[in-house]
N, C-alpha and C positions, 0 to 999 in steps of 0.2 A: 563454652560447652553448651550444646542444645540437645533437646530430645525430639525425636521425630518417629512417626510410625514407619514401619518397614515396608508396608504394602498398602495399596488402596483398600479402604474399608477397615484398616486396622485401627487400634485405639488411637485417638487423637487427644489434643490438649484438654478436651472437655472431661475426660475421665479422671483428671487430676483432682477434681473436687466431687466426684461421684462416690456414693457410699459403698458401692461394690464395683469390683473390677474383675473382668474375666481373667483368670490366671493364665490361660493360653495366650492372652494378648501380650504377655511378656516376650513371646517369641518374635513379635513384630516391632518391638521397641528397639531403638538404637540410641546409644549415647554417642553423639557426634561431637568430636573435639574440634575446637577452633585451632588455628595455628599455634596459639600460645599453649593450649592444652596438649597438643601433639608434641611440642617441644618439651613441655614439662614431663610428659610420660617417657619420652626418649631419654631425657636427661636423668630421670630417676633411675631407670634401669641401668644406664651406663655407670652411674655413681655407685649403685648397689652392687653390681657385679664386680666393679673395680675394687671396692672396699673388701668384698669377700676374697678376691684374689690376692690382695695385699696381705691377708692373714694366713694364706696357705703356706705351710712349711712341710718339709719332708717328715719332720717329727710328728705331724698331724696324722700320718698314716701308720703309726706304730702298731695299731691293731692288726694291720694286714700281715705283719711279720709275727706278731705275738699269737694271734688266733685267726689264721687265714680262713678256716672253714666257717667260723662264726661271722667273720667279716664279709665273706662272699655271700653267705646266706642272707645276712642283713641287707646288703646292697641289692641283691636280687629281689627280695621282698619289697623293699622300698621303691625300686625302679619299675618292677614288673608286677609284683604281687598286688599292690594297692590298686593300680589301674585295672587289673584283671578282676579283682573283687568288685570294684565299682561297676565294671561292665556287666558282671553277673547280676548285681543288684538291679541295674537298669533293665535287665531282661525280665525281672520279676515285678517291679513296680512301674506304674505309668506316671511319668512326670513330663511336663512340657519339654520340648526338645532343647530349648535354650538353657534350661536348668540342668538337664542331663549333660549338656556340653560343658557347663561350668563345673560340674562334679568331676568330669573326666580331666579337664584342664588342671584343676587343683590336684587331683590324684597323680598326674604326670609330672608335677613340679617337684624339685628336690626339697629336702628338709631345710630348716632354717636354724639360725643361731639360737633361737628361743629354746630349741630342744636341748641344746647343751646346758643352758642355764637351768632348765627344769630337771634335767638329769642330775645336775649337781645338787639342787635342792632336795631331790628325792634320794640322795646318797647312792646314785647309780654310778656306773663306770664312765666317767667323763671322757677319758682317753678314747674309749670305744665310740662314744657318741660323737666326739669331735672328728674321729676318723671317718665315720659314715657321712657326716655332714660335709666334710671336705671332699670326699669321693663323689657324692651325689651332686654337689655344687660344681665341681670341676667337669663332670660328665654332662651337666645340664645343657650346655650349649649345643651338643650334638644329639643327646638322647631326648630331651624334652620336646622339641618341635616334632621329631619323628614319632614319638610316642603319642602325642596329641592326635596327629593325623591317623595313626594306625588304629587306636582304640575308637576314635570317633567314626571311622569308616566301617567298623564292625557293628555299630548300633544304627539301625536304619533311620530313626528320626534325626539323629545328629548328623549323619551323612547327608540326608536330604537338606538339612538346615545350612550346612556348609555349601552345598551346591546352590541353594537359593540366594546366598549372598555372594556367590561367584568367587569363592576362595580358591586361588590357584595353588595346588599342593607344592609345586616347585618354587613359586615365588614365596610362599609362606615359609618353607624350609630354609631357603637362602636368606631371606630378610631376618627371620627370627634367629637363625644360627649366627649370622654376622653380628646382629645386635647384642647377642649374649657373648659370643666368642671374642670379639675385639677387645672389650674392656677386661675380660677374664685374662687373656694373654698379656695385655698391657700391664695389668696389676701384678701378675706373676713375674714378669720381667723386672718391674720396678722392685719387687720384694727380693728378687735374687741379686740384683746388681747394686741396689741402694737400700739395704735392709733398715738402716736407721731412719732414713727418710720415709720409708713405708710405714714404720711404726708410728711416726709423728702424724702422718696425714690420714691413716686408716680410719680412726674414729671420726674425724671431721667429715671424711668422704661418706662414710656410712650414715652419719647423722644428716648430712645435706640431702642425700638420696631419700632417706626416710621422710624427712620434712617435706620435700618436694612431692613425693608420692602421696603423703597424707593430705597435703593441700589440694591436690587434684581430686583425690577420692572424696574428701570432705565436701568440696564444691559440687562434685557430681552427685553425692548422696543428698545434699540439700535440694538440688534441682530435681532429683529422681524420686525422692521419698513419697510424694503424693501418689505416684504410680505404684509404689511398693507397699503402701499401707495395707491394702486388702490382702496382698500376697504374703505378708510378713509371717503369719502363723505357719503357713506351709513351708516357707523358706527356712525358718528356724527349726522346724521339725526335721526337715531333710538334712540340714547341716549337722544337727545333734546326732542323728542316727548314723549318718555317713562317717562323721568323726569318731563316733564310738566304735564303729567297725574297724577304723584305721588303728585306733589304740589297741583293740582286741587282737587284731592281726599281728601287731608287733609283739604283744605279750605271748600269744599262742606260738609264734615262731620261736621265741626263746625257750618256751616249755618243751616244744617238740625236739629242739636241738639239745635239750638238757643243759642249757647254758647256766653259768653261775648267776646268782640272784642279782648282782649289780649289773651284769650284762643284759639280763632280761628287762630290767628297768630302763636301761639305755635304749634297747630295741623298742620298747613300748612308746617312748617319747619320739624316737627318730621316725617311726612310721606314722604316729598320730599327729605330729606337728609338720605341716607342709608350708612351703613358702607361698602363701596365698597372695602376698604382695606381687610376686612375679606373675602369678596367674592373672591378676587384675591388669597388670601391664600388658601382657600378651593379649588379653581379651579386648582391652581398650585400644591398643595400638595396632594389633595385627588382625583381629577378628571383628572389626567394625562395631565394637561396643554393644554386643548383643545384651539386651536388658536383663533377661533371666539369668544368663551366665555370669554377668558382672555382679548381679545381686547375690547369688549363692556364694560366689567367691568372697564377697565382702562380709557376708554373715559368717561364713566359715572362719575368716580371718579374725573375727572377734571371738567366736565361740571356742576355737581350739585352744586359745590361751586360757579362757575361763575353765575349760575342761581340764587342761593341763595342771592348773593350780589345785583343782579339786582332787585329782589323782595324787598329786604330791602330798596334799593334806592327809589323804587316806593312807598312803604308804608310810608317812611319818607317824601316824597313829598306830599302825601295825608295828613299827619299830619300837615305839614306846612301850607297847604291851609286851614285846619280846625282850625288853630290857636294853635295847640299843639306844644310845644317846646321840 
């Protein structure tokens, strides 16, 4: 894995030790993966999507039958609402194009299994949470690539950035869809025809994918950190505010729909927790490792878990005051 400037005159290796770095220089930085890194990223996404599919069951979609209106609303808010809110925010605030792209990619990714765990800790409706995670994950292969291109094209800086790195919309859609869809379908077939085998290998497949992804990201972070040091305060601020909007959107949706309290909690975590690991894989593997985009996705990936536990603690405190054990 190496770093390089994206255009003549862009930040070069000398800025790694400079006390100040132009934030806009992040748009010109690229995280270029060597063949081993490219194989690692591809292997990570295949294992992660395969492990997700191994756990998909018809029973996971129980909320679709039990509360179809709430389920549909939650799915729409997660898949369309968060990218839309992100796009609105980008029309108001001025951030480097690569950071804006990273925000949109994260917003377009499905929820993750962490949301199910946090929902359980917060005494939310775990069945509803699992249903939304399963639905968004199953739809990700088709919706995520198209959603990224759509919302990025509506924001002039990100549209221009994609043009500058010569991203072919058709090639991006085909490559990303295949990369996501093949392991997803394979996992669902294994789970259907060999359920016992699927149960045995699911955890190991997920762990292997996570370890592989973490290794690539850790190595890239170590290499990239000197470039990020000056931009870190901005990145953290943006990630915190963006993630707070995501949690607020989920909670507000539940309130508007007058959903039961446990469903509101599930919606809060489902919209607030996004699969930032998938976002990083797409950015590194399909979008030429844009520096600012990868950076904001990485910071989000750390912060949304911290924020999730903060919210869980607050909700548990409310329960204790109300006499709920």
